[in-house]
N, C-alpha and C positions, 0 to 999 in steps of 0.2 A: 776322354777320347775312343773311339772303340777301336777296336782292335784291326790290322787292317785286315780279318778272318773274314772278322765281320762288317766288315763294310765291305765285303766281295758276297756277300749272303744278300748282304740286303741294297746291293747293287739288282741281283741276278735274278732276286723278285718282285715276280709282281704286284704293281699297283697297288689293287685290290686284295691282293693276298698279307698284307703288312697290320700293322697292327696301328693305333693311333701314336705309341712312343715311338716306334718305331722309322711313323712316316713323317714324325720330328722330326728325327734323326737325319735322315737321309735328306731331308729337307735343309734341316739346317749346314748336312752336309753339299751340295747342291750348293748356298750359294756361298757359305768359308771356296767350295774349287771347285768353279763352271766348267773344270777341263770333267769329271766328273762326270757331272750333270750330260756334256755330252755323249761321254763313253757308254754312260745309262741308254740314251736314246739308240744309238747302236746295237748295245745288247738288245736291248727293246725289237729295235728292226731285224736284228734276224732272230732274234725266237718269231715274230711273224712270219714274214720269209721261207721257212719250214718249217712252222704249220698250217699256212695258206699253197705251200710247194710251188714257191713260185719265184721259180730256177733262171728267169730273167733279173730279176734285180742282183745274184751273186756276183754278179761282176763288177757292177756297179756300189758292189753295200764290198768287196773286196779292196776296191783303193777307196771309199770313205773311212775305214778300220784301222789302213793303214801310215791311217796320216793323223790317228790319234791313237790314249794311251794302254788301246788293247790290237793295239800293230806286230806283238806280238801270237795274239790269237789267229790276229788274217795270215800272219804268216804259215802259219802250220794247217790253216786252211784255202790258204796255194796252195802247199806243199801239197797237201792229199785232195785239192778242186772234182780230181774226177770220184770219188768216196762218197765224197759230202755232193758230188748233181746228183747221185744216183740217190744216196738217201732223199735224195730231195726231190725226183720225179720218178723210182720205182715202187709200186704200192707194197711193196711183205718188206719185213723190218726181221733181223735174225737175232733180236733180243730173247726175246723167254729164249732160246738155247741157251744164249751169250751167262742170264740168265742161274740155268739152272748147269750148267760147268759149271761155275763160282759158286754154286752150291754144294757139289761131290767133292770142288778142291778143299772148300772150307773145311767140310768132315771129315777125308780124307788127312788133311794133315793135323784135325783134332787128333785122329787115332792114331799118328805112326811110329808105326812099329808094335803093337797092342792088333792089331787083329790082320785080316787077308779077307779079302773079295764077298764067303759068306758073311760076316761085317757089317761091311760096308755096306749090302745089298736094304738088310737089315734094317742100319741107323737112318739110310734114306728113303726108304719104304714107309720107315714109322717116321718118318720127319716129312711128310707131303700132308 
């Protein structure tokens, strides 16, 4: 039996990105636990909704997901619905900025107590 983490990864990966062995594993899991098959379908619907920027499907999706195995995820979406709605409808994202901040914090933590701003700047410029 695969670990819970492996099952979660397989269930959230697009079917066309799975290997043959992973596809067989998913088929066995879905046969043995039909609720996981339903959860996978709901997750796929969420991915489609985000990719197609179809904000009209958000409320029905939350209602459907709230009655499934991913109810805690749906509750989190409900709690932050305005941000999710903005992510679906707005054409911009601050993902690039967040990535740069994460990289800066990683390098800073690696150098903790060793250097000042000049070395940090040299490492970041050299790391890009």
